[in-house]
C-alpha positions in Angstrom: 45.7 133.6 69.1 49.3 133.2 70.0 50.6 132.0 73.4 54.1 132.2 74.6 56.3 133.2 77.5 59.7 133.6 79.0 61.7 132.1 81.9 63.7 134.6 83.8 66.4 133.8 86.4 66.8 136.8 88.7 69.1 137.8 91.5 67.2 139.8 94.2 69.7 142.3 95.5 67.8 143.7 98.5 66.7 140.4 99.9 68.3 138.9 103.0 65.6 136.5 104.0 62.7 134.5 102.4 60.2 137.0 103.8 61.9 139.9 102.0 62.2 137.8 98.8 58.4 137.1 98.9 57.6 140.8 99.4 59.8 141.8 96.4 58.5 139.0 94.2 54.9 139.8 95.0 55.5 143.4 94.1 57.1 142.4 90.8 54.2 140.0 90.0 51.7 142.7 90.7 53.4 145.2 88.4 53.8 142.7 85.6 50.1 141.6 85.9 48.8 145.2 86.0 51.1 146.6 83.2 51.2 143.7 80.8 48.2 141.4 81.6 50.5 138.5 81.9 50.6 135.5 84.3 53.7 135.0 86.4 54.8 132.3 88.8 57.9 131.3 90.7 58.9 127.9 89.4 62.3 127.2 91.0 64.8 128.3 93.7 61.8 128.7 96.1 64.0 128.3 99.3 67.0 130.5 98.1 66.5 133.9 99.7 68.2 136.0 97.0 67.5 134.2 93.8 64.4 133.1 91.9 63.4 131.5 88.5 60.0 132.8 87.3 57.9 132.0 84.3 55.8 134.7 82.6 53.1 133.6 80.3 51.4 135.8 77.7 48.5 135.5 75.2 48.2 137.8 72.3 46.1 138.1 69.2 49.0 137.2 66.9 52.7 136.4 66.8 53.7 140.0 66.2 51.8 141.3 69.3 53.1 138.4 71.3 56.8 139.2 70.4 56.1 142.9 71.1 54.8 142.3 74.6 57.6 139.9 75.4 60.1 142.6 74.5 58.3 145.2 76.6 58.3 142.8 79.6 62.0 142.2 79.1 62.8 145.9 78.9 60.6 146.5 82.0 62.6 143.8 84.0 65.9 145.2 82.9 64.9 148.7 84.3 63.4 147.3 87.5 65.3 148.4 90.6 66.4 145.7 93.1 66.7 142.8 90.8 69.4 141.6 88.5 68.6 139.5 85.4 70.9 136.5 85.3 69.2 134.8 82.3 66.2 135.1 80.0 65.0 132.4 77.7 61.9 132.2 75.5 59.5 129.4 76.2 
């Protein structure tokens, strides 16, 4: 079994309050959980209404599958409306 993840710094374009930010992040978390069976948590910039740093953790049967799932999640995030990726790093 292989375990890995990514840290993603995002700008939330349609957020003008912490309440809107939470709504957008909760929707994003739900989509990632349902589509990729990955865990996601906001780890920094909690009090900034239009920015967030999230960690996404993934478990896979081997390194090849892990890298494939990470790539699919990155592609998903790049296509997601309402957010702009500022930085992605592998954990």
